[in-house]
C-alpha positions in Angstrom: -87.3 110.2 -276.1 -91.0 109.3 -276.2 -92.9 112.3 -277.7 -95.5 112.4 -274.9 -92.8 113.0 -272.3 -91.7 116.4 -273.6 -95.3 117.2 -274.4 -96.3 116.5 -270.9 -93.9 119.2 -269.5 -95.3 121.8 -272.0 -98.9 121.0 -271.1 -98.1 121.0 -267.4 -96.7 124.5 -267.5 -100.0 125.7 -269.2 -102.2 124.0 -266.5 -103.8 121.6 -269.0 -102.9 118.5 -267.0 -104.6 119.6 -263.8 -102.9 122.1 -261.5 -106.2 122.4 -259.5 -106.6 126.1 -260.5 -107.5 125.8 -264.2 -110.8 124.1 -263.6 -110.0 121.1 -265.7 -109.5 118.7 -262.9 -107.2 117.3 -260.2 -103.4 117.4 -260.2 -103.2 113.6 -260.1 -101.2 112.1 -263.1 -101.6 109.0 -265.1 -99.6 108.0 -268.2 -99.3 104.7 -270.1 -96.3 104.4 -272.4 -95.6 101.8 -275.0 -91.9 102.5 -275.2 -89.6 101.3 -277.9 -90.4 100.4 -281.5 -93.9 99.6 -282.8 -94.8 95.9 -282.6 -97.8 93.8 -281.7 -96.9 94.7 -278.1 -96.6 98.5 -278.5 -99.1 100.3 -280.6 -99.9 103.5 -278.8 -99.1 105.6 -275.7 -101.5 107.5 -273.6 -101.2 110.7 -271.6 -104.3 111.3 -269.4 -105.8 114.7 -268.9 -107.0 115.9 -265.5 -109.7 113.7 -264.0 -112.6 114.8 -261.8 -113.7 111.3 -260.8 -111.8 108.5 -259.1 -112.3 105.2 -257.2 -110.2 104.3 -254.2 -109.9 100.9 -252.5 -108.2 100.7 -249.1 -107.2 97.9 -246.8 -110.2 97.3 -244.4 -109.8 97.4 -240.7 -108.8 94.2 -238.8 -112.4 94.0 -237.6 -113.4 93.3 -241.2 -110.5 91.2 -242.2 -108.0 90.2 -239.5 -104.5 88.8 -240.2 -104.5 85.1 -240.6 -103.3 83.2 -237.5 -99.7 81.8 -237.9 -99.5 78.8 -240.1 -97.1 77.3 -242.7 -98.5 76.8 -246.3 -94.9 75.8 -247.2 -95.4 72.8 -245.0 -98.9 72.0 -246.3 -101.0 74.0 -243.9 -103.5 75.6 -246.2 -106.4 77.5 -244.6 -109.1 78.4 -247.1 -111.4 81.3 -246.3 -114.6 82.8 -247.7 -114.1 86.3 -249.2 -114.6 89.2 -246.9 -116.3 92.5 -247.8 -114.1 95.2 -249.4 -115.3 98.8 -249.5 -114.5 101.3 -252.2 -115.0 105.0 -252.4 -116.2 107.1 -255.4 -114.7 110.6 -255.1 -115.3 113.8 -257.1 -112.8 116.7 -257.5 -114.3 120.0 -256.4 -111.5 122.3 -257.6 -109.5 122.0 -254.4 -109.8 118.5 -253.1 -111.4 115.1 -253.5 -114.8 114.7 -251.9 -116.5 111.4 -251.1 -119.6 110.8 -253.2 -120.5 107.2 -252.5 -119.2 104.1 -250.6 -119.9 100.6 -251.9 -118.9 97.2 -250.6 -118.6 93.8 -252.3 -116.7 90.5 -252.1 -115.0 90.8 -255.5 -113.1 93.5 -257.4 -115.3 92.9 -260.4 -118.5 93.7 -258.5 -117.0 97.0 -257.3 -115.8 98.0 -260.8 -119.1 97.1 -262.4 -121.0 99.2 -259.8 -118.9 102.3 -260.2 -118.1 102.0 -263.9 -121.3 101.8 -265.9 -121.4 101.6 -269.7 -120.5 105.0 -271.1 -123.2 106.6 -273.3 -121.0 109.2 -275.0 -117.9 109.0 -277.2 -115.1 111.2 -278.4 -115.9 113.4 -281.4 -112.7 112.7 -283.2 -110.2 109.8 -283.0 -107.8 107.7 -284.9 -109.3 104.5 -286.3 -106.3 102.5 -285.3 -106.7 103.4 -281.6 -109.1 101.2 -279.6 -110.3 103.9 -277.2 -113.6 105.4 -278.4 -114.8 107.4 -275.4 -114.3 108.0 -271.7 -112.5 105.2 -269.9 -111.1 104.2 -266.5 -107.4 103.9 -265.8 -105.2 103.4 -262.8 -103.4 100.7 -260.8 -104.2 97.8 -258.5 -101.9 96.5 -255.8 -101.0 92.8 -255.6 -102.5 92.6 -252.1 -106.0 92.6 -253.7 -105.1 88.9 -253.9 -107.2 88.7 -250.7 -110.3 89.0 -252.9 -109.2 86.8 -255.9 -107.9 83.8 -253.9 -109.6 82.1 -251.0 -106.8 82.8 -248.5 -106.1 85.2 -245.7 -102.7 86.9 -245.3 -100.5 86.6 -242.3 -98.8 89.9 -243.3 -101.6 92.0 -244.7 -101.3 95.7 -245.5 -101.9 98.2 -242.7 -105.4 99.4 -242.2 -106.3 102.1 -244.8 -103.3 101.4 -247.0 -104.1 102.2 -250.6 -104.9 99.1 -252.7 -106.2 100.7 -255.8 -106.8 104.0 -257.5 -108.7 104.2 -260.8 -109.7 107.5 -262.5 -112.4 108.2 -265.1 -110.7 109.8 -268.0 -112.6 112.0 -270.4 -109.6 114.0 -271.6 -106.4 112.4 -273.0 -103.7 112.7 -275.6 -102.7 109.6 -277.6 -99.6 109.0 -279.6 -100.3 106.5 -282.4 -97.0 104.6 -283.1 -98.1 103.2 -286.5 -98.8 106.7 -288.0 -96.5 108.6 -285.6 -99.4 111.0 -284.9 -100.5 112.7 -281.7 -104.1 113.6 -281.1 -106.2 115.0 -278.3 -109.3 113.0 -277.3 -112.0 114.6 -275.1 -115.6 115.4 -274.4 -114.5 118.8 -273.2 -114.2 121.1 -276.3 -112.5 123.9 -274.4 -109.7 121.6 -273.2 -109.4 120.0 -276.6 -109.0 123.4 -278.3 -106.4 124.5 -275.8 -104.4 121.3 -276.2 -104.6 121.5 -280.0 -103.1 125.0 -279.9 -100.3 123.7 -277.8 -99.8 120.8 -280.1 -99.5 123.1 -283.1 -96.8 125.1 -281.4 -95.0 122.2 -279.7 -91.5 121.3 -280.8 -90.5 117.8 -279.7 -87.3 118.1 -277.7 -84.6 115.5 -276.9 -83.2 115.7 -273.4 -81.2 113.4 -271.2 -82.9 113.1 -267.9 -80.5 113.9 -265.0 -80.7 111.5 -262.1 -79.2 112.7 -258.8 -77.0 110.1 -257.1 -78.5 108.8 -253.8 -77.2 106.7 -251.0 -77.3 103.0 -251.7 -80.5 101.2 -250.7 -81.0 98.5 -248.1 -82.1 95.1 -249.3 -84.6 93.1 -247.2 -82.2 90.1 -247.4 -78.6 89.3 -248.1 -77.5 87.2 -251.1 -76.9 84.3 -248.7 -80.4 84.6 -247.2 -81.8 84.8 -250.7 -80.1 81.5 -251.5 -81.4 79.9 -248.4 -85.0 80.9 -249.3 -84.5 79.2 -252.7 -83.4 76.0 -250.7 -86.5 76.3 -248.5 -88.7 76.5 -251.6 -86.9 73.4 -252.9 -87.8 71.5 -249.7 -91.5 72.4 -250.1 -91.4 71.3 -253.8 -89.8 67.9 -252.8 -92.6 67.4 -250.3 -95.2 67.9 -253.0 -96.6 71.2 -251.6 -96.0 73.3 -254.7 -94.5 73.2 -258.2 -93.1 76.8 -258.6 -93.0 79.9 -256.5 -92.0 83.4 -257.4 -90.0 85.1 -254.6 -89.5 88.8 -254.5 -86.5 90.7 -253.0 -86.7 94.4 -252.2 -84.3 97.3 -252.2 -85.4 100.5 -250.3 -83.9 103.9 -249.6 -84.1 107.6 -250.0 -83.8 109.2 -253.4 -82.8 112.7 -254.4 -84.7 112.8 -257.7 -88.4 113.7 -258.3 -90.7 110.9 -259.6 -91.0 112.5 -263.1 -87.2 112.4 -263.4 -87.1 108.8 -262.4 -89.7 108.0 -265.0 -87.9 109.8 -267.8 -84.6 108.1 -267.0 -86.4 104.7 -266.9 -88.1 105.2 -270.3 -84.9 106.5 -271.9 -82.6 103.7 -270.5 -85.0 100.8 -270.3 -87.9 101.1 -272.8 -90.7 98.6 -272.3 -94.1 98.2 -274.0 -96.2 98.3 -270.8 -94.5 101.2 -269.0 -96.5 103.7 -267.0 -96.5 106.5 -264.5 -99.0 107.2 -261.7 -98.9 110.1 -259.3 -101.6 110.3 -256.6 -100.9 113.8 -255.4 -102.8 113.8 -252.1 -101.5 110.3 -251.1 -97.8 111.3 -251.7 -97.5 108.2 -253.9 -95.9 107.7 -257.3 -95.4 104.5 -259.3 -92.8 104.2 -262.1 -93.3 101.0 -264.2 -91.1 99.6 -267.0 -93.0 96.4 -267.5 -92.5 94.0 -270.5 -95.5 91.9 -269.4 -99.2 92.0 -270.2 -101.6 90.5 -267.6 -104.6 90.7 -270.0 -106.3 92.5 -272.8 -109.9 92.2 -273.9 -111.4 92.9 -277.3 -115.0 92.0 -278.1 -115.3 88.6 -276.4 -111.6 87.6 -276.7 -109.3 87.7 -273.7 -105.6 87.6 -274.1 -102.9 87.0 -271.5 -99.1 86.8 -272.2 -97.1 85.0 -269.4 -93.4 85.6 -269.3 -91.1 83.0 -267.9 -87.5 82.3 -268.9 -84.7 84.9 -268.7 -81.3 85.5 -270.1 -79.1 88.7 -270.3 -78.4 90.4 -273.6 -75.1 89.5 -275.4 -72.1 91.7 -275.9 -72.2 90.8 -279.6 -74.9 89.3 -281.9 -73.1 85.9 -281.8 -73.1 85.9 -278.0 -76.7 87.0 -277.9 -77.8 84.2 -280.2 -76.0 81.7 -278.0 -77.7 83.0 -274.9 -81.1 82.9 -276.7 -80.6 79.3 -277.9 -79.4 78.4 -274.4 -82.6 79.8 -272.9 -84.8 78.1 -275.5 -83.2 74.7 -275.0 -82.8 75.0 -271.2 -84.9 72.3 -269.5 -85.5 74.4 -266.4 -86.5 77.5 -268.3 -88.9 75.6 -270.6 -90.5 73.7 -267.7 -91.0 77.0 -265.8 -92.5 78.6 -268.9 -94.7 75.5 -269.7 -96.0 75.5 -266.1 -97.1 79.2 -266.5 -98.7 78.6 -269.9 -100.8 75.7 -268.3 -101.6 77.9 -265.4 -102.8 80.8 -267.5 -104.8 78.5 -269.7 -106.6 77.4 -266.6 -107.3 81.0 -265.4 -108.6 82.0 -268.8 -110.6 78.7 -268.7 -112.6 79.9 -265.6 -114.4 82.5 -267.8 -114.0 81.0 -271.3 -116.5 79.1 -273.3 -115.9 75.4 -273.2 -113.0 74.3 -275.5 -112.5 77.9 -276.6 -108.9 78.5 -275.5 -105.8 78.5 -277.7 -102.1 79.5 -278.0 -101.8 82.5 -280.4 -98.0 82.8 -280.5 -94.7 81.9 -278.7 -91.8 84.3 -278.9 -88.5 85.4 -277.5 -88.8 89.1 -276.6 -85.6 91.1 -276.1 -85.5 94.2 -274.0 -82.7 96.7 -273.1 -80.8 94.3 -270.8 -82.7 90.9 -270.8 -84.5 88.5 -273.1 -87.5 86.5 -272.2 -89.7 83.6 -273.3 -93.3 84.8 -273.9 -96.5 83.0 -274.9 -99.8 84.6 -275.8 -102.8 82.6 -274.5 -106.3 83.5 -275.8 -109.8 82.5 -275.0 -113.4 83.4 -275.9 -115.4 84.7 -272.9 -118.7 83.1 -271.9 -121.8 85.1 -272.8 -122.7 87.7 -270.3 -119.2 88.2 -268.9 -117.1 91.4 -269.4 -113.6 92.8 -268.9 -114.1 93.1 -265.1 -114.8 89.4 -264.9 -111.7 88.7 -266.9 -109.6 90.9 -264.6 -111.0 89.1 -261.5 -110.2 85.7 -263.1 -106.5 86.3 -263.9 -105.4 88.7 -261.2 -102.6 88.6 -260.0 -100.7 87.2 -262.9 -99.5 83.6 -262.6 -95.9 84.4 -263.7 -95.4 86.4 -260.5 -97.0 83.9 -258.1 -96.3 80.4 -259.4 -98.5 77.3 -259.1 -100.6 75.8 -257.8 -101.9 79.4 -257.5 -103.8 79.4 -254.2 -101.1 77.5 -252.3 -98.2 79.7 -253.6 -100.0 82.9 -252.9 -100.3 81.8 -249.3 -96.7 80.6 -249.3 -95.4 83.9 -250.8 -97.0 85.7 -247.8 -95.2 83.3 -245.4 -91.8 83.8 -247.1 -91.8 87.5 -247.9 -93.3 88.5 -244.6 -94.6 91.8 -245.9 -97.2 93.2 -248.3 -96.1 93.4 -251.9 -98.1 96.6 -252.4 -98.2 97.6 -256.1 -95.3 95.5 -257.2 -96.7 92.6 -259.3 -100.1 94.3 -259.3 -101.5 95.8 -262.5 -101.6 99.1 -264.3 -103.9 99.8 -267.3 -107.3 100.7 -268.5 -110.9 99.6 -269.0 -113.4 101.0 -271.6 -116.9 100.1 -270.7 -118.6 101.1 -273.9 -116.7 98.5 -276.0 -115.6 96.1 -273.2 -112.0 96.6 -274.2 -109.2 96.7 -271.8 -105.4 96.3 -271.4 -103.6 95.7 -268.1 -99.9 95.0 -267.4 -98.1 93.1 -264.6 -96.2 95.7 -262.6 -92.8 94.0 -262.6 -89.8 96.4 -263.1 -91.6 98.8 -260.8 -90.4 101.5 -258.4 -92.9 102.6 -255.7 -92.1 106.1 -254.4 -93.6 107.6 -251.3 -92.9 111.1 -249.8 -92.6 112.1 -246.2 -91.3 115.2 -244.5 -87.7 114.2 -245.5 -88.4 113.7 -249.2 -89.0 110.8 -251.5 -88.2 107.2 -250.6 -88.3 104.4 -253.2 -88.8 100.7 -253.1 -87.8 98.4 -256.0 -88.6 94.7 -255.9 -87.4 91.9 -258.3 -87.5 88.2 -258.2 -88.0 85.0 -260.2 -89.9 81.8 -260.4 -88.2 79.1 -258.3 -88.5 75.5 -259.5 -86.8 72.3 -258.4 -84.1 72.9 -261.0 -83.4 76.5 -259.9 -79.8 77.2 -258.9 -79.7 79.5 -255.8 -76.8 81.6 -257.0 -78.3 82.0 -260.4 -81.7 83.1 -258.9 -79.9 85.8 -256.9 -78.1 87.0 -260.0 -81.3 87.0 -262.0 -83.2 89.1 -259.4 -80.3 91.7 -259.6 -80.4 91.8 -263.5 -84.1 92.6 -263.3 -83.6 95.2 -260.6 -80.6 97.0 -262.1 -82.4 99.3 -264.5 -84.6 100.8 -261.9 -81.8 100.9 -259.3 -80.0 103.2 -261.8 -83.1 105.3 -262.4 -83.4 105.8 -258.7 -79.8 107.0 -258.5 -78.6 104.0 -256.5 -76.2 102.7 -259.2 -73.8 104.5 -261.4 -74.1 103.8 -265.1 -70.3 104.0 -265.5 -69.8 101.1 -263.2 -71.9 98.7 -265.3 -70.7 96.3 -268.0 -74.1 94.8 -268.7 -74.7 94.3 -272.4 -77.6 96.3 -273.8 -79.6 96.3 -277.0 -82.8 97.4 -278.8 -86.2 95.8 -278.4 -87.1 93.0 -280.7 -89.4 90.0 -281.1 -88.4 86.5 -282.4 -91.1 84.0 -283.2 -90.8 80.3 -282.1 -92.9 77.2 -283.0 -96.0 76.9 -280.7 -95.9 73.9 -278.4 -99.0 71.7 -278.0 -101.9 70.9 -280.2 -104.9 72.5 -278.6 -108.3 72.1 -280.3 -110.6 75.1 -280.0 -113.6 74.3 -282.1 -117.0 75.5 -280.8 -119.0 72.8 -278.9 -122.3 72.6 -277.2 -121.1 71.0 -273.9 -120.8 72.9 -270.7 -118.8 73.2 -267.4 -120.8 73.5 -264.2 -119.5 74.7 -260.8 -123.0 75.1 -259.3 -126.4 74.0 -260.4 -124.8 70.7 -261.3 -126.1 68.5 -264.2 -126.8 64.8 -263.7 -125.3 62.1 -265.9 -122.2 64.2 -266.6 -118.5 63.8 -265.9 -117.7 64.6 -262.2 -114.3 66.2 -261.8 -113.0 66.6 -258.3 -110.8 69.8 -258.0 -108.0 69.4 -255.4 -106.9 73.0 -255.3 -104.8 72.6 -258.5 -104.1 75.2 -261.1 -104.9 73.0 -264.1 -108.4 71.7 -263.3 -110.1 73.9 -265.9 -107.7 72.6 -268.5 -108.9 69.1 -267.8 -112.6 70.3 -267.9 -112.2 72.0 -271.2 -110.5 69.0 -272.8 -113.4 66.8 -271.6 -115.9 69.2 -273.1 -114.0 69.1 -276.4 -114.5 65.3 -276.4 -118.3 65.7 -276.2 -119.1 65.6 -272.4 -120.6 68.0 -269.9 -118.5 68.4 -266.7 -119.4 69.1 -263.1 -116.4 70.6 -261.1 -116.7 70.0 -257.3 -114.1 71.3 -254.8 -112.4 68.5 -252.9 -110.4 70.6 -250.5 -113.1 72.6 -248.9 -115.3 71.2 -246.2 -118.4 69.8 -247.9 -121.7 68.9 -246.3 -122.1 65.9 -248.6 -120.2 62.7 -248.6 -119.0 60.9 -251.8 -122.0 58.5 -251.6 -124.4 61.4 -251.3 -122.8 63.2 -254.2 -123.1 60.0 -256.3 -126.8 59.7 -255.4 -127.4 63.3 -256.3 -125.5 63.6 -259.6 -125.4 60.0 -260.9 -122.2 60.9 -262.9 -121.3 59.0 -266.1 -117.6 59.1 -265.1 -115.5 60.3 -262.1 -112.1 62.0 -262.4 -110.1 62.6 -259.3 -108.1 65.6 -260.1 -104.5 66.6 -259.4 -103.4 69.0 -256.7 -100.6 69.9 -254.2 -99.9 68.1 -251.0 -100.7 64.5 -250.2 -103.9 62.6 -251.1 -105.0 62.6 -247.4 -105.3 66.3 -247.6 -108.4 65.7 -249.7 -110.7 63.4 -247.6 -113.4 63.6 -250.4 -110.9 62.3 -253.0 -109.8 59.4 -250.7 -113.5 58.5 -250.1 -114.1 58.3 -253.9 -110.9 56.3 -254.3 -112.1 53.6 -251.8 -115.5 53.5 -253.5 -113.8 53.1 -256.9 -111.9 50.0 -255.7 -115.1 48.6 -254.2 -116.8 48.8 -257.6 -119.2 51.5 -256.4 -118.4 54.1 -259.0 -118.8 54.5 -262.8 -115.5 54.5 -264.8 -113.0 56.4 -262.7 -109.7 58.1 -263.5 -107.2 59.5 -261.0 -104.8 62.2 -262.3 -101.6 62.7 -260.2 -102.9 63.2 -256.7 -106.0 61.3 -257.7 -103.8 58.5 -259.1 -101.8 58.5 -255.8 -105.1 58.3 -253.8 -106.1 55.2 -255.8 -102.8 53.5 -255.0 -103.1 54.4 -251.3 -106.6 53.0 -251.2 -105.3 49.7 -252.5 -102.5 49.6 -249.9 -99.6 51.0 -252.0 -97.0 53.2 -250.3 -96.4 56.7 -251.4 -93.0 58.4 -251.0 -91.1 61.4 -252.3 -89.7 60.5 -255.7 -86.2 59.0 -255.3 -85.2 60.6 -258.6 -86.5 64.0 -257.5 -89.6 66.1 -258.4 -90.5 66.6 -262.0 -92.7 69.6 -262.9 -93.6 70.9 -266.3 -91.4 68.4 -268.2 -92.5 66.0 -270.8 -91.0 62.6 -270.1 -90.9 59.3 -271.9 -93.9 57.1 -270.9 -93.1 53.4 -271.4 -96.5 51.6 -271.7 -97.8 48.1 -272.5 -100.4 49.2 -275.1 -103.3 48.2 -272.8 -106.0 50.2 -271.1 -105.7 53.9 -271.8 -102.8 53.2 -274.1 -104.5 51.1 -276.8 -103.3 52.0 -280.3 -100.7 54.4 -278.9 -97.0 54.1 -279.9 -94.1 55.9 -278.1 -95.4 58.9 -276.2 -94.0 61.7 -274.0 -96.3 63.1 -271.2 -95.9 66.1 -269.0 -95.3 65.4 -265.3 -96.1 67.6 -262.3 -95.3 65.5 -259.3 -92.9 65.2 -256.3 -94.4 62.0 -254.8 -94.6 58.6 -256.4 -95.9 55.0 -256.2 -92.9 52.6 -256.8 -93.1 49.8 -259.2 -90.6 47.8 -257.2 -93.0 47.4 -254.3 -94.7 44.0 -253.7 -98.2 44.3 -255.3 -99.1 40.6 -255.3 -102.5 41.3 -253.6 -103.2 44.5 -255.5 -106.1 44.7 -257.9 -104.1 47.1 -260.1 -101.9 46.3 -263.0 -99.0 48.7 -263.9 -99.6 49.8 -267.5 -96.8 52.4 -267.7 -93.6 53.5 -266.1 -90.9 56.1 -266.6 -87.7 55.3 -268.6 -86.0 53.9 -265.5 -89.0 51.4 -265.0 -88.9 52.3 -261.3 -91.7 55.0 -261.2 -95.3 54.1 -261.8 -96.9 56.4 -264.5 -100.2 54.5 -265.0 -102.2 51.8 -263.2 -105.4 49.9 -264.2 -107.8 47.8 -262.2 -108.6 44.2 -263.3 -111.9 44.1 -261.5 -113.4 47.5 -262.3 -113.0 50.4 -264.9 -110.6 52.3 -262.7 -107.4 54.0 -263.9 -104.6 56.2 -262.6 -102.0 58.3 -264.4 -99.0 60.1 -262.8 -98.9 62.7 -265.6 -101.0 65.6 -266.9 -102.8 64.7 -270.2 -104.2 68.3 -270.4 -100.7 70.0 -270.5 -99.5 71.7 -273.6 -96.5 69.4 -273.3 -98.5 66.2 -273.5 -98.9 65.6 -277.2 -101.2 62.5 -276.8 -103.1 63.8 -273.8 -106.4 64.1 -275.7 -106.1 60.5 -276.8 -105.6 59.3 -273.2 -108.7 61.1 -272.0 -110.7 60.0 -275.0 -109.8 56.3 -274.3 -111.0 56.7 -270.7 -114.3 58.4 -271.7 -115.2 55.8 -274.3 -115.6 52.0 -273.9 -112.2 51.3 -275.6 -110.2 51.3 -272.3 -112.8 49.4 -270.3 -113.0 46.2 -272.4 
């Protein structure tokens, strides 16, 4: 049993955790638990003392942000919006209730947090040097539905007006368990509280106890297994049509429970320890959150941001031999590796939004094993641009890509269409910010139970799901969602432990070789999204989730980059943009859907073929646009979509492939130009195909320096990607 669990009960009885009468603060509760053995994932646990200050964010009225009109992102109907205002409340505890102190509105979460959470000027008198927290900090939880302010979309199924979207407390009293030294220490700016806690700590005897969970009537799922399988097939259809690459679908189980929230938490920590577990109880809202998450959304330290996407799942084995076989099967499984690679590329992109140019790298790649499952996990790191902070980092990566899919904007809209209900706090985040040091740590709230109380008692909702790719097996996806839900279904009393034969084991971490060869040396080049710079590389963003990866790679090769959105309505035509920026090169970026969905990209493609552009490169959708502009046909790939998979690229050694031998490049595409078509009147030569020689992987114009590639040179799976881009940017390919 985690030491802070039994300690919490003792302090609760003495009124030191906020019973409303002791004068220390409100009865709300917040606890962050790094359950299981010490590792790079789990270093300390945190029991918050009573708070007197909190921030609440609620869903605005329909007059401020109305539900989106019916449309189908799954079928390519993407409706981009400008961000609406969101209001937050700062509240103070007066000894009896929370009182409003200030309201503040903004269009981003980061603006709200920066307004209400200024840099702290005081610190804790005593602390352990191994613990990062140095003084008062902010902690709480954010609902997934705040996606309305991190992605340019409106929801067709938004939360109800005034539904709670976030609660964050200022904490100046806490107790920390340092796992490395196995020490418990009180941190506070309130000496009276600290002394009282220290007296309790001196007398406290840690107790082992088995939390008793009361059996409850089975929950109701929002879909049957057959309906779940059909949803997987529906996602497959959207992938084949080129609308998306991967989508994470969530299935829910809801019902009444007989146990109290604290009992559910204790059972969860005991039976399913995880490094990013947590407990939230918002007393006056009748809301409790129990989280047993293995996944980190982000952490910040100094100017380094870290995110650790999880994708790839297998159950534990009944024996060591069976477990090793399951682990090797996961590591070598093409679908699992593609799904994971896709998320690594996505999170590199998200970190890239706020990172210094060319300052992103892969720190480690592991298999992490938990009580009932094992996962593939990669740690992506980047160095934040000057002037940015942990709030900007949160805004850039929320919600986590592993629980949405990619391309990010499209799948967030498609998730809303498919799930037909708000996600609430599932796949949101729980964690903390410290403003004095700019440090933070936030999880992704998977393996989470959301409990709400009404006059009849507590009701719980558990949601679980998985990332659906073109190679997902519908029955396997249903089984995986159930694996992930099982632990919390038992903790809610909905499943009897005795009926289960699921293998279980201890937490552990197993390192793997890092994929990719990212260069992260400091450079002087820059990325511009406004205040554009003339005579630089112009990169057209087509709503893809990898655009910033391309931009950072270009910077690493010594060029400045202007990123311009090709899917939003722009007041300027391609000719006007050329006259304004006079770019040295033009890159027509990748993206979901069909090239005609980006009129600006098609306009640039036609200009390129007419010789009206500087050297031009089309990547995936941009490559397809060049082919269409030259009269080629574009069809769904006869061999099926390929996403996140490095494939053999058979080339002729010309154009972009000069001095390259055999190469494998990562593909993300569902549509293709066919090499078997009659291209007698085309100005393009085919420089590369796939191994079947039927799919076009690269084209080159005879008349002008114009190139197209049906692969992603910037992916971690494209070992020669930097050489391809370098050949385009210098004169070698244009001779």
